[in-house]
C-alpha positions as CSV (number, residue, x, y, z in Angstrom):
1,M,0.0,0.0,0.0
2,P,1.4,3.4,-0.9
3,S,2.0,5.8,1.9
4,I,-0.7,8.5,2.5
5,P,0.4,11.5,0.4
6,D,0.3,15.1,1.3
7,P,-3.3,16.5,0.7
8,T,-1.9,19.2,-1.5
9,D,-0.4,16.5,-3.8
10,L,-3.4,15.7,-6.0
11,P,-1.8,13.0,-8.1
12,G,-0.7,11.1,-5.0
13,L,-4.1,11.5,-3.4
14,F,-5.8,10.1,-6.5
15,E,-3.3,7.2,-6.5
16,T,-4.2,6.4,-2.9
17,A,-7.9,6.8,-3.5
18,N,-7.7,4.5,-6.5
19,F,-5.8,1.9,-4.5
20,M,-8.3,2.0,-1.7
21,A,-11.2,1.7,-4.1
22,Q,-9.6,-1.4,-5.6
23,Q,-9.3,-2.9,-2.1
24,T,-12.9,-2.0,-1.3
25,D,-14.1,-3.7,-4.5
26,R,-12.3,-6.9,-3.5
27,W,-13.9,-7.0,-0.1
28,M,-17.3,-6.0,-1.6
29,F,-16.9,-8.9,-4.1
30,V,-16.1,-11.3,-1.2
31,A,-19.0,-10.0,0.9
32,M,-21.5,-10.3,-2.1
33,L,-20.1,-13.8,-2.8
34,I,-20.7,-14.8,0.8
35,I,-24.2,-13.3,0.8
36,F,-25.1,-15.0,-2.5
37,L,-23.8,-18.3,-1.2
38,I,-25.8,-17.9,2.0
39,C,-29.0,-17.0,0.1
40,G,-28.4,-19.9,-2.3
41,A,-28.0,-22.3,0.6
42,W,-31.1,-20.9,2.3
43,M,-33.2,-21.1,-0.9
44,T,-32.0,-24.7,-1.6
45,R,-32.9,-25.7,2.0
46,Y,-36.3,-23.9,1.8
47,F,-37.3,-25.5,-1.5
48,T,-36.0,-28.9,-0.5
49,S,-38.2,-28.8,2.6
50,Q,-41.2,-27.6,0.5
51,I,-40.7,-30.6,-1.9
52,Q,-40.4,-33.0,1.1
53,Q,-43.6,-31.6,2.6
54,A,-45.4,-31.9,-0.7
55,R,-44.2,-35.5,-1.0
56,Q,-45.5,-36.3,2.4
57,E,-48.9,-34.6,1.7
58,F,-49.1,-36.5,-1.6
59,T,-48.3,-39.8,0.1
60,A,-51.0,-39.2,2.7
61,L,-53.6,-38.2,0.1
62,S,-52.7,-41.2,-2.0
63,K,-53.1,-43.5,0.9
64,D,-56.5,-41.9,1.8
65,F,-57.6,-42.1,-1.9
66,T,-56.5,-45.8,-2.1
67,E,-58.6,-46.6,1.0
68,H,-61.5,-44.8,-0.5
69,L,-61.2,-46.8,-3.7
70,I,-61.0,-50.1,-1.8
71,T,-64.1,-49.2,0.2
72,T,-66.0,-48.1,-2.9
73,N,-65.0,-51.2,-4.8
74,R,-66.3,-53.4,-2.0
75,E,-69.6,-51.5,-2.0
76,L,-69.9,-51.8,-5.8
77,A,-69.2,-55.5,-5.6
78,V,-72.0,-55.9,-3.1
79,L,-74.3,-53.8,-5.3
80,L,-73.3,-55.8,-8.4
81,A,-74.0,-59.1,-6.7
82,G,-77.4,-57.8,-5.7
83,A,-78.1,-56.6,-9.2
84,T,-77.0,-59.9,-10.6
85,K,-79.3,-61.8,-8.3
86,A,-82.2,-59.5,-9.2
87,L,-81.5,-60.0,-12.9
88,A,-81.4,-63.8,-12.4
89,D,-84.7,-63.7,-10.5
90,N,-86.3,-61.5,-13.2
91,T,-85.1,-63.8,-15.9
92,R,-86.7,-66.8,-14.2
93,A,-89.9,-64.8,-13.7
94,L,-89.9,-63.9,-17.4
95,E,-89.3,-67.5,-18.4
96,N,-92.3,-68.6,-16.2
97,V,-94.5,-65.9,-17.8
98,K,-93.3,-67.0,-21.3
99,E,-94.1,-70.7,-20.5
100,K,-97.6,-69.7,-19.3
101,L,-98.3,-67.8,-22.5
């Protein structure tokens, strides 16, 4: 680092100011780099946790929906069995009516 010049020596003062500005830019770059890294790490952690939470919600909803489908299929199987029995009874009744005619 150059020595601090006499304030009346303008070229020396400009040289010192230029040198200090270059040093400040370096520290500003390092500070901005650290800030960007911290922000990037925070955003990565935030979005990763959001994705994990969405996966857990999806798994829970999928499980609930699967249980609902199983229950509905059982109910439909019972309904279908009843409808099949009713159709068989109606077919026999129609055959009896046909025989009587």
